Each structure stands twice: as C-alpha cells, then as structure tokens.
C-alpha positions, 0 to 999 in steps of 0.5 A: 247751856245754849240760851236756855236750861233745856239746850246744850251740846252733847259729847258728840258735837250735836245739839241736845234739847232736855239732854237728848241728841237733836241729830237721833231725834230727827232720825225717830221722828223725821223732820220737820219736827217740834221738840219740846221739853215737857219739864221745862213746861211744869217748872214754869208752870211751877214757878208762876203758881208759886210767885203769885201765891207768895207775892199776891196771896190766895186767889190770885194765879197765873192763867196759861194763855192757851194761843201760845200752844195749843194740843189736848196734852198741854191741856192735860199738862195744865190741868195737872200742875192746876194752872189756870187757862185763858182760851180765844176761840171754840176750837181752844175751848173743844181742845181743853174740854176733850183734854178734860181739862176743868172748864170752870177754870177757863177765861173765855177771851175773843174781840168777835165772839159769835153767838154760837161761841158764847152759847158753846161755852156756856154749855161747856160751863167755862168759868168766866167770859171775857166780855169785849163791848156792849153787843157781845154783853146783851147777846150774852146777857139773852143767851145766859137767860135762855141757858137758865145760867148766871155766867161770871164775866170780866169786862175787857178795859182799854187802859191807854198806854203805849207799850213801846215807850212804857208812857202813859198816854191817852191816845196809846192802845185807846184805838184798838179792836180790843176792850172799852177804852177808860178815856172815851168813857165807853169803859165805865158805860158798859160797867153801869150797864153789866151791872143792870143785867141779871144774868151775868155776874160781874166779877172784875176786869181785864187788859192786856197791854203788849207782849215781849216785855222784858221788865214790869214797867208797862205792867206797872204803869196798867195796874196803876190805871187799872186800880185808878178805875176799880176806885172810881167805879166803886165810888160811882158806881158801888162796885169794887171789882174782886178780880183784876186781870193785867194780861200777858206780854212777859218776854222771852229770851230769842237770842243772846241779845235779849236780856234774861229775866227773872219771872219770879222776881218780876212778879215780886217786884210788881206785887210791891207795886200793886199791894202799895198802890191799893193802900193809897187808893184805899182799895182793898187788894183784887184777886190778880191774874196774868196770863203767860203764854209765851214764856211758859212754853216758848224756851220750851221748844225747838224746831228741827230741819233737815237742809236739803241745799246750800246756795252761794251767790257770790257778791250777794249772799247764801241760802240755806234751804230747809224741810220746812219753813213758814208752814210751822213758822211764819213769824219771821215772815210775818214781823222778822222775828229773830231766832237762834239757829244752829247746825246741830249736825256740827253744833260744837264747831265754829259758826262759820257760814253766813247765810239766810234759812230758807223755807220749801214754799214757793214764796220769796218770803219764807224765809226763818232767819237772814244774816246769821252765822252756823256752822258749815252745812251740807245736804242731810245736815240737821238744822235747829231753830230754838225757842219755837215752843210759843206761836210756831205750831199754833199758827201753822198752816198748809200753805202749798198744802204741805202737812203739818210736823208733829209735836214730840215732847221729852219727859224725864228723858222719854220722848214721845208724840203728842201730836201726830205728823200730818198726812196728805189724807188729813189735808184733803180730808176736808175735800169733798 
C-alpha cells in the first residue's frame, strides 16, 4: 500500500490503482486521466454514516460536500449510499437533479446566491437553504411567498475561530465574506429577523471553520461557541435550534509527512465532547451534521499523465514535463499543495531522480510539484499524481483551450468512463 488502500505496486513493477495496472489504464483511456475508486468512495460514505449514527444518534448524518468532486455519477452514488449532500451553486444543483438525487436531502450554500439561484432551488425542492446574510434572507422570504412555499433554512454563523492555531479569538474569521458574526451581534440580529418571517422556517445554524484539519480541536472549539450561541438564542429569543451543522474540513494524507487519520474515531471523540457540552449547558442534543468532501473522495483518486520531455539544467534543476497540469490540477499553482508523485511505469524502482513536475500550459507557474524524487523517467513513461480525487476535476479549466480529462471510475475491478474526455468540439461549441 502507498499512502492509501487504493494504491500499490503490482508484480510488473507498475503502480496499481484499486488493483488495476496504471500503465494499462493509461493505454486504454489515454492521458491525462483522473482514475477514481468507486469502492473506496462507498467505503468512506458507509464509515461516516455509521460513525454519525452510532455516536450522535438518529437524525444526525454526514453531508457530502459536492464542491470537492461533482458530476452525475457521484450524485448517483451518494443517493445509493443515502448520504445527504451540499451544493454551492445552481450548476451543482442541476447536476444533482439530473442524476436523480433526492433534492429534499440537499443543503444549498453560497455567500451570494442570486434571485435566480434561490428561485431555482425552490423550483427543484431543495430541502434546506443555508442563508448567508440579511439581504438573502429577505429576498428568500419574498421568493418563497411568491412560490407559495415555506422554505426550511439554516443560518450561517461565524463563530470567530482561527483554524490555524485552534484558539478562540474574537477576530479570527470574523472578517469573512461568509456568514453573520456572533461577536458583532449580527448573528443574533439575523436570528431575530428570521423568526419574524412567515415564509421561511428556521431549523438551525451552520458554521465552517477551516479545511485540511487533522484532529478535532477546531471542531470542538466551534461546537463550544455554537452550542453557547444556541443556549443564548433559547434564553433570549425562545428558539432552541434543533440542527447544528459544523461544516467540513477533515484533512487527507497527501504525502508520507501527513499524519494518518482515524475519521470514525474523530467523530466519536467529537460526539463525546458535544454531548458533554450540551449537558453542561442544559441543551437537548441537536441533530449534528458535518460536511466531509475531501476526505470522502480525495484518496480514491489519482491522475495519470504521459511524460513528454525530461530537461536537465546543470547547476539548477531538472524538469519533467507532462501532458496535463494546472488545467486539471490548479492546486499547486494556487497554494503550493504537496502531492505524492510516482513514475507509474517504474514504481517499484528507486526514486533517484530529483525534479520539478511541469505542466504543458504556456505559463511559467504551471507546475504540479517541485523538489520531488521519482524513478528516472523518459519520454512515454506514465507519471502518476496520487490523492487527486478532490478539488482537481472540480477545479479544472480550459486555459490555453486544453480539453479537460475524463474521469474513469473503477468498481469491483472494472473501469468505466463516468465523465468522458472533453473534445475540441466541446470547447468551441459555445462560440458564436
């Protein structure tokens, strides 16, 4: 196993993904290609559902964060695994609807939902809308009235936490485009307003405090603040929220330097803390939701590329250029995200060649990794970047008019195309 159960080295010395030879997958489906284990995704969904049911009880459940990876087949899987889901745009709503996903199980997020977004959400029968601020709340009430519906909502609240230090500080995350801050009084004001409106039903609160978190410290701090807020709203506004969504953020192991995470144990530890807090505050345990996205899909995926050239600049560095790059994975360009990279054609050999993995775009910043070591490559070798199931395909673009790669899923040892490779015709189809 390499990092995660989906990755290993086969008898041929090639990288295997879910037991299938990565070089053979590249030959069959072309490169670049995103390869994803459906079985691994299903295992993660079942683990999360079981952990929430056993530790928080009936009514509490994980909510898959679709922004991590979004296409029709994914929502079919989420429906089959009985996962709730969150969407952050009308495009994600349309994808879920086209997949036959039950729209009543969706939480619709976004800091600037347009009137059209809100109208579309009501038309599709979205279960809960996570309202970000007063402007949206008032418009939603009007739209719901015209639609003759009473829309269930959560209010997005900013608890004021710095996720990097795990400290409760009143300025941390208050300066944010998302939500209403507790410390400024805006959170209480929007609660009072929501309770006066006839066409929305306030069901609870939502917060989000960070991403790529490896323990429960930040979630515990957020729960403490949010449960105290629930108590205050009960005492001051006669409203005790039945739902608390603590958002997403559990991290993923991208390299050997990252810690291993026992997600089920983290849920258990957090549940113990939340139950104790509720008891101390005299609260009923609300239905608890969290929004795993990255941790559900990231480790299920890898991206395969073909090496086009090896450029050695004596006294400086070596470049290995591949046929993809920032168009299918902009994360390194955006924030220098670290990945595990292998020469899939020689995965069993010593990683003795230090290099920078470069993309094909006409952009000097189009890099996928720097200072990595892989088995000495040559033109035609298959290069694999591991743990690319999250925020790769969903962030892909057509920069330089490069077609986006396919998503090939593996189920029970059989690969199939879940999203076909984009063509040049697709790219120019919107041009007049």
